[in-house]
N, C-alpha and C positions, 0 to 999 in steps of 0.2 A: 505493498500498499504505499508506504514510502516512498520506497522507487518512483513506482505509479507520479506518486506527487512530486516528484522531484525531477522528471521527466518532464509532466504538464510546463513545470515553470521553466524550464531550460525553453522550452518549444513556444511559450510564448515571451519570454528572452529574447529570443532570437529575431521573433516575426516581428517582434518592437523593432527591432535593432536593423532590421532587413527595413523596414518602412522608412526609416527615415535615412537612410545611406539610402534611399533610390531619389529621393531628391535631392540630393550632391548633386553639381552641375561637371561636364565633360570638364569644363577644360578645368576646374580644379582636381579632380583625379588623373588630369597631365600633369599637373604639380605633386600630386603625391606620385605618381610613376618615377617623378625626381627623385621621389629622397634615396630609392637604391640604385641610383644609377652612378656608377663608380668614377666621372667624368663631371658629374653633377658643379664641382667649385670650378671648376675650366668654363661655364656657360653660365654668363650674366642673366636677369632674373626680364630683363626685355626679347635677349632671343629666346628664352626656351620654352617663353608666354608664344612665340613666330611658332617654335617648331608643333608645338604643342597644338596650335592650329592648324599645320599643317600635316601631321601626322595625324589630328582626325579627317582632315580631307581625303587623304590615303586612303585613308580604310575605308568610308564611305564612299569613295572611289571606288574603290576593286570590289566592293558590294552589291552595286550598281550593276558592275559588269559582267558580275556571276549571276546578279538576278534577271536579268538582260537575254543573256543567253540562255539560263537553264529552269526561269520560271521562277515558282516558289517551291524547290526542291526544297528535302529539307536535309537538315546537315549533314547524315547517313545516308542519301538518295545521291546528293553532292558528290561524297565521298567514293561512290560505286562508278559515276559519272568520270573523275579526276582518277579512277585509277587508286587510289588512297587506301591499305592496308588496315586494318583497325586493332589494334591491339590493347587486349585490358588486364593490365599489369594488377594478379595478385595478393602480389610481397603490402609485408604491409609497411604502412610512412614511421616517421616516430623520429627522435633526435630533435636538432636545433631544422634540420633543410626536411621540408615539406614538399612533394614535388607531387602537382597534381593531375599533370594531363605537360603530354613535348612530342612535338615534332621529330621527324630522324628522317634527314636525308636520304634519300629524292624521293622515300612517298611511303609512308609508314607514322603514322600518329596513336601514341601508346594515354591511355587514361586510364588511372587508377580506378579498379572496381571494388575498393574499401572506400575512397571516398564518396563513392558513388549506393553507396549502403547505405552510410552510415546519413548522408542526406537524407535518402527515401525518411529517414527512421526518426529523426529531427525535423523535417521543413517540408513543406512539399513546393516545390516553386510552381509545377504547371499549375496549380492552385491559384500563385499570384500573380505568374505572369505569363502562364503561356505554354512555357519551356520548361523544361528537366535539366539539369544540371548539367546532363549528359551532351544532350542539343547545344549550348552552351560552350564548352569544352571546346565539343567538335568544330564551332564555327571559326571559334578563336584559333584552332590548328590546324584550321584550313588558308586561315590566312596568310601561316606563318609558310604554306604550304605555294602559293601565288611567292611569295616572298620569294621565295629560294629559287620558282621559274623568273622574273622579272629580276632578277639582283642586281643585273649591270641597266636600269632603265627606270626604279620605283624609284621612292623618294625615300623611306626610310634604311636603304641599303645608298641609294647619291649623297644627303646630306653626311657631312661629315666634316668635326673643327681639327683646326689648324694645335696641337698639344706643345710646340717649342716654334720657337721664332725662328725665323729665317737669322744667315744662313743656311739652318740645315731644316727641315720640315720633317715633320711626321701625320699625315692628316689619320681622325681614326671617324668610325662610325659610332652614332649614339644610343644604346641597348634598347635604354624605355622610347624610343618612338619608336620601334616594332613592336612594343606591347601593346604603347596609347594606339598605334594605328590597328592592331591585334581585335579590341575591345571595339574598337569605332567600330568594324567588321563584325563583330558576332551583332553590336545591338543593333548596326543598319540592315541586314537581312534577317537577324528574326525578328524586323520591330519592336526592339524592349524601348518601354518606358526610362531605364536605369543607365545607368553604367556595369556591363560586366565586372569592371573591379571594385564592386560592391562585395563582390560572392568571395574575396579574397578575404576578409576580416566573418563573414557564414562563414565557410570552409576549413577557416585557421580555429573554431569556437568548435568545429568538432571534435579539435587534436588537445585542443588546450586553449581551454578560457581564460584560465587569466591572460593569457597573450593577446589573446581576440579582446579579450574589457577591454588590454590596454593599448591595443590600436584603437579600437572603435572608438574611444578617449580620446586619442589625440587626433586621430582625421576629423570628428565633430570639433573639440577645440581649434583645430587649422579652418576650418572649414568656417566658422564663423568671425574670428579671425579675421579672414580675407575680408569678411563683409561687414566690419567693424564691425561686431555687435559679439556679448559675452556669453 
């Protein structure tokens, strides 16, 4: 009985968090993506804002192009059409590094089966946004496949920053751009009314409630401060 009450309380908390996170705008989530960017200290605020806008536009453009060619095909159907293999990894996530899904060139998408099971037990995404966690993760990884196919022309790969001053030169891609575009792609493809970045916190909760609570508070505080509110 006590366990059931705790489960209900956890589900209610997750739902409340998710509803609040859904209201966080895409531009702010772009800023959030840069929190983990290794090169963030080399990028000024104005340049970062431009990178975010262009990355979001890139993701939306690629999603529109996919929908023009394939209509409203589901992410699973798109994987079949594009010749992508989908693998469900049954190993347990844990430790300090949790991975939910990833793309391996040239044509392989891996999704953590464990996180899908945990999400199904805690929160029905389909009842909230009309799409399952699996669909959202697949959509995001499909973007990374498209990115690999267009590596010489797509914005997220061609945009680079200078690491050293002349006469020496070393230009590097910015990893955050790929993630921002991938989330915008998934949002556009599935007609979501929130950024999939919000699921970072929800999925983390499934493994570490304390860490998720800290990240949730940090995101909400930073967003409100960016609006000039507390």
